[in-house]
Legacy VTK file of the C-alpha trace (Angstrom):
# vtk DataFile Version 3.0
C-alpha trace
ASCII
DATASET POLYDATA
POINTS 189 float
-13.000 -9.576 -14.989
-16.077 -11.812 -14.869
-16.916 -14.330 -17.581
-19.865 -12.286 -18.882
-17.524 -9.357 -19.576
-15.575 -11.580 -21.942
-18.761 -12.210 -23.970
-18.417 -8.694 -25.408
-14.897 -9.367 -26.641
-14.275 -9.291 -30.356
-12.534 -12.594 -31.063
-10.845 -13.714 -34.276
-10.925 -17.426 -35.052
-8.388 -18.801 -37.544
-8.656 -22.111 -39.386
-7.467 -23.579 -42.658
-9.402 -25.263 -45.419
-8.947 -28.779 -46.667
-6.356 -29.501 -49.327
-4.952 -32.463 -51.174
-1.366 -33.714 -51.003
-0.817 -32.383 -54.506
-2.112 -28.898 -53.615
0.280 -25.992 -53.649
-2.045 -23.658 -51.750
-4.508 -23.919 -48.864
-7.183 -21.478 -47.786
-6.616 -19.621 -44.513
-9.797 -18.119 -43.049
-10.126 -15.617 -40.213
-13.533 -14.796 -38.735
-14.171 -11.852 -36.397
-17.021 -12.489 -33.976
-18.559 -10.408 -31.225
-20.871 -12.613 -29.222
-22.564 -14.758 -31.874
-22.389 -12.107 -34.595
-19.979 -12.332 -37.500
-18.455 -8.881 -38.000
-15.902 -9.696 -40.677
-14.351 -12.559 -42.588
-10.935 -12.523 -44.230
-9.188 -15.015 -46.485
-5.796 -15.656 -47.926
-4.086 -18.525 -49.651
-1.027 -19.914 -47.936
1.608 -22.212 -49.370
1.159 -25.833 -48.338
4.111 -26.656 -46.032
5.457 -23.135 -46.651
6.479 -20.369 -44.292
4.006 -17.608 -45.162
1.038 -18.285 -42.803
2.113 -15.800 -40.105
2.605 -13.033 -42.667
-0.721 -13.800 -44.388
-2.608 -13.783 -41.070
-1.098 -10.422 -40.116
-2.215 -9.050 -43.500
-5.779 -10.313 -42.915
-5.953 -8.828 -39.407
-4.527 -5.430 -40.322
-7.275 -2.846 -39.982
-9.513 -5.031 -37.823
-10.377 -4.080 -34.240
-10.318 -7.152 -32.019
-9.544 -8.246 -28.465
-7.968 -11.681 -28.993
-7.019 -14.238 -31.640
-7.786 -17.952 -31.425
-5.775 -20.312 -33.590
-6.908 -23.869 -34.318
-3.439 -25.205 -33.589
-0.099 -23.914 -34.859
0.107 -25.732 -38.205
-1.983 -24.650 -41.168
-1.824 -25.951 -44.710
0.270 -28.902 -43.599
3.279 -27.548 -41.682
2.925 -23.848 -42.503
3.228 -22.685 -38.917
1.713 -19.498 -37.511
3.964 -17.898 -34.910
1.621 -16.627 -32.156
4.436 -14.537 -30.671
4.764 -12.611 -33.950
0.999 -12.057 -34.083
1.026 -10.845 -30.475
4.044 -8.618 -31.131
2.338 -7.020 -34.126
-1.113 -6.387 -32.570
-0.489 -6.519 -28.802
-3.558 -8.745 -28.419
-3.670 -12.157 -26.728
-3.264 -15.224 -28.913
-4.817 -18.479 -27.729
-3.912 -21.719 -29.509
-6.703 -24.265 -29.107
-6.470 -28.003 -29.841
-9.169 -30.647 -29.587
-6.566 -33.279 -28.757
-3.411 -33.039 -26.715
-0.559 -31.967 -29.007
2.089 -34.644 -29.482
5.165 -32.473 -29.881
7.489 -35.487 -29.972
5.727 -36.703 -33.121
5.645 -33.160 -34.541
9.385 -32.736 -34.046
10.057 -36.119 -35.648
7.900 -35.238 -38.673
9.605 -31.864 -39.062
13.049 -33.480 -38.897
12.064 -36.098 -41.444
10.480 -33.771 -44.021
12.045 -30.296 -43.753
15.619 -29.094 -44.156
14.605 -26.002 -42.117
12.959 -28.066 -39.376
14.805 -26.224 -36.591
13.286 -22.889 -37.646
9.798 -24.397 -37.569
10.408 -26.293 -34.332
11.495 -23.105 -32.509
7.950 -21.780 -32.838
6.570 -24.856 -31.064
9.182 -24.509 -28.313
8.431 -20.811 -27.762
4.727 -21.402 -27.264
4.943 -24.147 -24.617
3.491 -25.121 -22.143
0.279 -26.877 -23.160
-2.589 -26.436 -20.701
-5.527 -28.795 -20.259
-8.927 -27.108 -20.108
-11.609 -28.961 -18.188
-14.337 -29.305 -20.772
-15.992 -32.572 -21.767
-13.991 -33.909 -23.496
-11.055 -31.675 -22.567
-9.518 -29.045 -24.814
-5.854 -28.072 -24.803
-4.435 -24.620 -25.227
-1.287 -22.597 -25.343
-1.372 -18.879 -24.587
0.633 -15.823 -25.586
0.050 -12.402 -24.054
-2.587 -13.491 -21.541
-2.720 -15.547 -18.357
-4.060 -19.083 -18.408
-7.032 -18.133 -16.195
-8.028 -15.189 -18.411
-7.618 -17.364 -21.517
-9.974 -19.979 -20.038
-12.582 -17.268 -19.389
-12.278 -16.013 -22.969
-12.503 -19.576 -24.264
-15.561 -20.464 -22.186
-17.320 -17.201 -23.032
-17.090 -18.304 -26.689
-18.664 -21.721 -26.139
-22.207 -21.184 -27.449
-22.929 -24.391 -29.321
-20.315 -26.893 -28.198
-16.939 -27.131 -26.471
-15.208 -25.546 -29.478
-15.123 -21.740 -29.250
-17.588 -20.215 -31.703
-15.025 -18.181 -33.648
-13.028 -21.351 -34.380
-16.146 -23.370 -35.168
-17.367 -20.771 -37.674
-13.900 -20.290 -39.205
-13.658 -24.063 -39.703
-17.096 -24.279 -41.318
-16.288 -21.452 -43.718
-12.761 -22.613 -44.572
-13.743 -26.240 -45.103
-16.925 -25.272 -46.946
-15.086 -23.039 -49.402
-12.219 -25.468 -50.012
-14.069 -28.799 -49.925
-15.311 -31.030 -52.729
-12.193 -30.479 -54.816
-12.809 -26.740 -55.307
-9.813 -24.470 -55.005
-7.494 -27.457 -54.946
-3.998 -27.133 -56.303
-4.146 -23.375 -56.751
LINES 1 190
189 0 1 2 3 4 5 6 7 8 9 10 11 12 13 14 15 16 17 18 19 20 21 22 23 24 25 26 27 28 29 30 31 32 33 34 35 36 37 38 39 40 41 42 43 44 45 46 47 48 49 50 51 52 53 54 55 56 57 58 59 60 61 62 63 64 65 66 67 68 69 70 71 72 73 74 75 76 77 78 79 80 81 82 83 84 85 86 87 88 89 90 91 92 93 94 95 96 97 98 99 100 101 102 103 104 105 106 107 108 109 110 111 112 113 114 115 116 117 118 119 120 121 122 123 124 125 126 127 128 129 130 131 132 133 134 135 136 137 138 139 140 141 142 143 144 145 146 147 148 149 150 151 152 153 154 155 156 157 158 159 160 161 162 163 164 165 166 167 168 169 170 171 172 173 174 175 176 177 178 179 180 181 182 183 184 185 186 187 188
């Protein structure tokens, strides 16, 4: 499939809002885009450092028609980890995890061990998703893929780069999530 065919895909971008250390909840935003058009936006509050982000994302996506999901990393609301394999299993749509910097899984594992009694449960999600691929953008992006080949994921990613190196669905989801949760609003819910 050529790159232009991927431009017609309906892509969901998922990002979290800002929160303070004392917050109990963080905003999780999902934005459905086709080309540069926003088709739908969904929100949920997730527990900071909890284990409900995967479930909340599945609830948001239920009823939507989409071709792929892009996650801005695996951790949302601190260390509330979305399991891309569970999302793929539920919807049978590719899940692409995009990072602006190369993930440091050694540091992640150390932090999980230091702060969570259930660190092994959380760490298993990181292990399942490996490997991390480098995408040749300037500067480079990094991604992990579930349910799609690396080459197809790169085509989906690049078809979504309208404004900058960050895929548009993730860029818009970030703007919305941070805009709605910034300036102290919705903190500590």
